[in-house]
Each structure stands twice: as structure tokens, then as C-alpha cells.
N, C-alpha and C positions, 0 to 999 in steps of 0.2 A: 504494500500500500504506500502510495506516494504522499509525502507531506505537503500540506498547503503552505504557500508562501504568505507571510503576514503582510498585509497591505496597510499603508497609512491612510487614514481618512483625511480628506481635504477640509481642514477646519477653517483655514484662513485663506481667502482669495487674495491673489496678488494685487498689489497696488499698481495703478497705472498713472502715467504722467500726461497731463494735458497742458498745452501751451495756450495762453490767452492771447487772442489776436486782436489788433486794432481794427475796428470795422471799416474804417476809411482807407488806411494805408496798407493793411494786411500784414504789418510787422507784428512779430510776437513780442509782447510786452510783459509777460509774467508766466509763471508756472504754478499749477495747482495739482495736488496729488489726491487721488481717491480711487475707490474700487470701480466706480462707474462715472460716466460723464456728468450725470445729475449731481452726484456728491461733490464733484469739483465745481460745478456751476453754483451750487448752494454756497460754497465757500466764497466764490467771487461775488455773489449777490449780497452776502453778509458784509462785504467790504464796500458796498454801495454802487457796484457796477450794474448798469441797467441793460445794455445790449451785450450779451455774452456769446462770443464765438470761440469755442475751444477745439483745438486740433490735437488729436491723440498722437503722441510722439511715435514715430515708426509707421504711421499711416498717412493717407492723404485725406481722411475724413474730417470734416469740420462740423461739430455739433453746435447748433444755434439755439440759444435760450433767451428769454426775456426775464429779467430778474427784478424783484422788488424786496423791500424789507420794511418792517414796521416795528415800532417800539411797543413792547408788552411787559407786563409785570413778571418778575422772576418767580419761579416756583416756590412754594412754601418751604420745601426742604432744601433750599439753596445753601451752599457753603458760605462762610463768613466773608470771603473775599469777593463774592459776586455782588454786583450792584443791584439795587432794587428794581431797576428797569433794564431790559436787554433788547437787542434787535433780534427779530425772528425773520429769517429769509424765506423766500418762496420763488420758485422758478417755473416757467412754462416753456416746454420744448416747442420750437418753431419748425424744426426739421434738421436734416443732414444734407450737407453739400460736399461733393467730391472735388478736390483740387486737381488740376492738370499738372501744375508745378508749384514749388514753394516760392 
């Protein structure tokens, strides 16, 4: 009888790098890391960016989002260092565009 190989479960997905692009010039002006493009877009929206175009490094795909943020009260179980009001981001996906060249 053959022994079965022990397989590792994939508990943590790999982080991906997304370059924030300027919507007018197309230059890459920042980098956000996340497991999904939405997670990276949420980080950009939380910093006040409204039109979010993220290109995943290693690909020619540009994920386009519209970002907003609003000030809300902090949760009741907040740590001492957290302020009483925080920004809560929200994004809406507008689509994906494929680039021909960088």
C-alpha cells in the first residue's frame, strides 16, 4: 500500500501589487498591495482618490474604480489610539481595460 503525500492547505492567498495610474497622463504614481484589485482600490479610496485606475504588475490589465469615503463614528470596541471618527471607503468597479503598451 502506497503512502499518501501530505499536502499543505492554501491558507493565505498571495499578495498582488497594483500600480496606481494617473488618469490623464497614464504615468504610474503609486503602488498598492492587496489580494484583489478591490482591496487595493479601497486603500486608494481611503486616501481620498476619486478616479482609481490600477494596473496589476506583470499584466496589461487596468482595473477602473470610482472611489468615495465618508466620515463615520468609530466602533464601540475601538482601541485607545483610534480617533472617535474615521473614514470609511467605498468603491464601485467601472470595468477593465487592456493596454497595448505601457
